[in-house]
C-alpha positions as CSV (number, residue, x, y, z in Angstrom):
1,M,16.6,-28.8,10.6
2,A,18.2,-26.0,8.6
3,P,17.0,-22.4,9.3
4,A,14.3,-20.8,7.1
5,W,16.6,-18.0,6.2
6,P,17.6,-17.4,2.5
7,S,21.0,-18.0,1.5
8,R,23.2,-15.0,0.6
9,P,26.3,-14.5,-1.6
10,R,29.3,-15.0,0.7
11,S,31.8,-12.9,-1.5
12,G,31.9,-9.1,-1.1
13,G,31.6,-8.6,-4.8
14,G,28.2,-10.4,-4.8
15,A,26.8,-8.3,-2.0
16,R,28.2,-5.1,-3.4
17,R,26.4,-5.9,-6.8
18,E,23.3,-6.6,-4.9
19,V,23.5,-3.2,-3.0
20,L,24.3,-1.3,-6.2
21,G,21.6,-2.9,-8.1
22,F,19.1,-2.3,-5.5
23,A,20.2,1.4,-5.3
24,A,20.0,1.8,-9.1
25,A,16.4,0.4,-9.1
26,G,15.5,2.8,-6.2
27,L,17.0,5.8,-7.9
28,A,15.0,4.9,-11.1
29,A,11.8,4.4,-9.0
30,Y,12.4,7.7,-7.3
31,A,12.9,9.5,-10.5
32,A,9.7,8.0,-12.0
33,D,7.8,8.9,-8.8
34,L,9.0,12.4,-8.7
35,A,8.5,13.0,-12.5
36,L,5.0,11.6,-12.5
37,F,3.9,13.5,-9.5
38,V,5.2,16.8,-10.7
39,W,3.5,16.2,-14.2
40,L,0.2,15.1,-12.6
41,R,0.1,18.0,-10.1
42,G,1.5,20.7,-12.7
43,P,0.2,20.5,-16.2
44,L,-2.6,18.0,-15.5
45,G,-3.9,19.7,-12.4
46,V,-4.5,16.4,-10.5
47,G,-5.0,16.8,-6.7
48,P,-2.0,16.0,-4.3
49,I,-3.4,12.8,-3.0
50,A,-4.3,11.3,-6.3
51,A,-1.1,12.4,-7.8
52,K,0.9,10.9,-5.0
53,T,-1.0,7.6,-5.1
54,L,-0.4,7.2,-8.8
55,S,3.2,8.2,-8.7
56,F,3.9,5.9,-5.7
57,L,2.2,3.0,-7.8
58,A,4.4,3.9,-10.7
59,G,7.6,4.1,-8.5
60,C,6.8,0.7,-7.0
61,T,6.4,-0.9,-10.5
62,V,9.7,0.8,-11.7
63,A,11.6,-0.5,-8.6
64,Y,10.1,-4.1,-8.7
65,L,11.0,-4.3,-12.6
66,G,14.5,-3.0,-11.9
67,N,15.0,-5.5,-9.2
68,A,13.1,-8.4,-10.8
69,L,15.1,-8.0,-14.2
70,G,18.3,-6.6,-12.9
71,T,19.4,-7.0,-9.3
72,Y,17.5,-10.3,-8.7
73,R,17.1,-11.7,-12.1
74,R,18.4,-15.2,-11.3
75,R,15.7,-15.8,-8.8
76,A,12.0,-17.0,-9.5
77,V,9.5,-14.3,-10.3
78,S,5.8,-14.3,-10.0
79,L,2.9,-12.1,-9.5
80,R,3.1,-13.0,-5.8
81,E,6.4,-11.2,-5.5
82,Y,5.0,-8.1,-6.8
83,G,2.2,-8.1,-4.1
84,V,4.8,-8.7,-1.4
85,F,7.1,-6.0,-3.0
86,F,4.3,-3.5,-2.8
87,A,3.6,-4.4,0.8
88,V,7.3,-3.9,1.7
89,N,7.3,-0.5,-0.1
90,A,4.0,0.5,1.6
91,A,5.6,-0.2,4.9
92,G,8.7,1.9,4.0
93,A,6.3,4.8,3.2
94,A,4.7,4.2,6.5
95,V,8.1,4.4,8.4
96,Q,8.8,7.7,6.6
97,L,5.4,9.1,7.7
98,L,5.9,7.9,11.1
99,C,9.2,9.7,11.3
100,L,7.7,12.9,10.1
101,A,4.8,12.6,12.5
102,V,6.9,11.9,15.6
103,S,9.1,14.8,14.6
104,H,6.4,17.3,13.7
105,H,3.6,16.4,16.1
106,G,5.5,14.4,18.8
107,L,8.6,16.6,19.3
108,G,7.1,19.9,18.0
109,L,9.9,20.3,15.3
110,T,7.5,22.0,12.8
111,S,9.8,24.1,10.5
112,A,10.0,23.0,6.8
113,S,13.7,22.1,7.3
114,A,12.8,19.8,10.4
115,D,10.1,18.2,8.2
116,T,12.6,17.6,5.4
117,V,15.2,16.0,7.8
118,S,12.9,13.8,9.6
119,G,10.8,12.7,6.5
120,L,13.2,12.7,3.7
121,G,16.4,12.3,5.8
122,V,15.9,10.0,8.8
123,G,12.7,8.6,7.4
124,M,14.2,7.7,4.1
125,V,17.3,6.1,5.5
126,L,15.3,3.9,7.8
127,A,12.7,3.1,5.1
128,T,15.5,2.2,2.7
129,C,17.0,-0.2,5.1
130,L,13.6,-1.8,5.6
131,R,12.9,-1.9,1.9
132,F,16.3,-3.6,1.3
133,W,15.8,-6.2,3.9
134,G,12.2,-6.9,2.8
135,T,13.1,-7.2,-0.8
136,R,15.9,-9.6,-0.4
137,T,14.3,-11.6,2.4
138,L,10.6,-11.7,1.5
139,V,10.2,-10.8,-2.2
140,F,13.4,-12.2,-4.1
141,R,14.5,-14.8,-1.5
142,T,16.3,-17.9,-2.4
143,P,13.9,-20.7,-2.1
144,S,14.5,-23.7,0.2
145,P,15.1,-27.0,-1.6
146,Q,11.5,-28.1,-0.8
147,E,10.1,-24.8,-2.2
148,E,12.4,-25.2,-5.3
149,A,10.8,-28.5,-6.0
150,H,7.3,-26.9,-6.2
151,T,8.5,-23.7,-8.2
152,P,7.0,-23.7,-11.8
153,W,10.0,-21.8,-13.2
154,T,13.3,-20.3,-12.0
155,G,15.4,-17.4,-13.3
C-alpha cells in the first residue's frame, strides 16, 4: 500500500516556485494584516484585541486566496480547505505566542527587543515553517487516486 503522503514536484524549479509563491502570498497577507490593524487602531479607534482579530482574519483570507489562486492553483479548492488553512494559521499564531511567552515569562527576558526577537524573530520563523508544511500537506495537498475519484472538481 502506498504511503498517504502527497506527491511533490521532483524538480528544483517546481519547489522553488512553490516556496516563492507561498512567500509572496504571505507577504501580501502580512501587509493586509498590518495595514488593517493600524487603520482600525488609529483612525477608527477600535480596541487592540478586536482590531487584531479582524486583521488576522483578513490576513488569513488574503494568504488563502493568494495560495489558492496562485501557488496551488492547479489543485482542487473547496470551503473545507479554507477551514483547514485557518486552523493551520491559528496554530502558527499559537507558536509565535508560545515563543514570546517562554522568552518573556519563562526565561525572564522582558525587554522590548527580547520580545521582538522571540515573537517576531524566532516565533515567526518557526510559525512560517509550520504554516508552509501545513499549507502544502494539509490544505492544498495532492489527492490520492481514491480521493481524486470523489473530488467534484479539480484545478
